[in-house]
C-alpha positions in Angstrom: 0.0 0.0 0.0 1.2 3.5 -0.9 2.1 5.6 2.1 1.3 9.3 1.9 4.4 11.6 1.8 4.9 15.2 2.5 5.7 17.4 -0.5 9.4 17.8 -1.0 9.3 21.6 -0.5 7.6 21.2 2.9 10.0 18.4 4.0 13.0 20.5 3.0 11.8 23.6 4.9 11.1 21.5 8.0 14.5 19.9 7.9 16.3 23.2 7.6 14.3 24.6 10.5 15.0 21.6 12.6 18.7 22.0 12.0 18.7 25.7 12.9 16.7 25.0 16.0 19.6 22.8 17.2 22.1 25.6 16.3 23.4 23.6 13.3 23.6 25.6 10.1 21.8 24.1 7.1 21.0 25.7 3.8 19.3 25.0 0.5 21.9 24.5 -2.2 19.5 23.6 -5.0 15.8 23.8 -5.3 14.1 20.8 -6.9 10.6 19.9 -8.0 8.3 21.2 -5.2 5.9 18.2 -5.1 8.0 15.1 -5.4 11.6 15.9 -6.1 14.2 13.6 -4.5 16.5 15.0 -1.8 20.3 14.7 -1.2 21.8 15.9 2.0 25.5 16.8 2.1 26.7 16.4 5.7 29.8 18.5 5.9 32.0 17.7 8.8 34.7 20.1 7.5 38.0 18.5 8.5 36.5 15.0 8.9 35.1 15.2 5.3 31.6 15.0 3.8 28.9 12.4 3.4 26.1 12.5 0.9 22.9 11.0 2.2 20.1 9.9 -0.2 16.7 8.6 0.8 15.8 5.2 -0.6 15.2 1.5 0.2 17.5 0.1 2.8 18.9 -3.4 3.0 15.9 -4.6 5.1 13.4 -3.2 2.6 12.3 -0.2 4.7 12.7 3.4 3.6 15.5 5.4 5.1 18.7 7.3 4.4 21.8 5.7 3.1 25.4 7.0 2.6 25.4 7.5 -1.1 29.1 8.3 -1.2 30.1 5.1 0.6 31.0 4.1 4.2 33.8 6.6 4.7 33.6 10.4 4.4 34.9 11.9 1.2 36.5 15.3 0.4 34.2 18.2 -0.3 35.3 18.3 -3.9 34.4 14.6 -4.3 31.0 15.1 -2.6 30.3 18.1 -5.0 31.2 16.0 -8.0 28.8 13.3 -6.8 26.0 15.9 -6.4 26.7 17.3 -9.9 26.5 13.8 -11.5 23.2 13.2 -9.7 21.7 16.4 -10.9 22.6 15.3 -14.4 20.4 12.2 -13.9 17.6 13.9 -12.0 16.9 17.6 -12.8 14.1 17.7 -10.1 16.7 17.0 -7.3 16.8 19.0 -4.1 20.3 19.5 -2.5 20.8 20.5 1.1 23.9 21.1 3.1 24.2 20.8 6.8 27.3 21.6 8.9 27.4 18.4 10.8 29.1 15.1 10.2 25.7 13.2 10.6 22.0 13.8 10.0 20.5 11.2 12.4 19.0 13.8 14.8 17.4 15.8 12.0 15.5 13.1 10.1 12.7 10.7 11.2 13.6 7.8 8.9 16.4 5.4 9.8 19.9 6.3 8.7 22.0 3.4 7.4 25.6 3.9 8.5 
């Protein structure tokens, strides 16, 4: 059965507000399709590197966030190249950046580490 979802624009706005409420800077890097655009989150840990998170099916079949750039943090340049490639595949894509090494406290779905 199909589960109702929030419009992407509403979800993105809530995510950014949730981050700022915890004194963690977050910003919209790229606006996607308002209703159903997919979302990438760039978690920028500065010196510790970046992780790109994408929402999708996890290994157990549930929906959640996975590390799209792999198990280890990558350089900011590598993360940006990944985002650019994904925009080439999906022009409706939203891109957010948060100044934190993890997103677990800001999302409701599970995060696969």
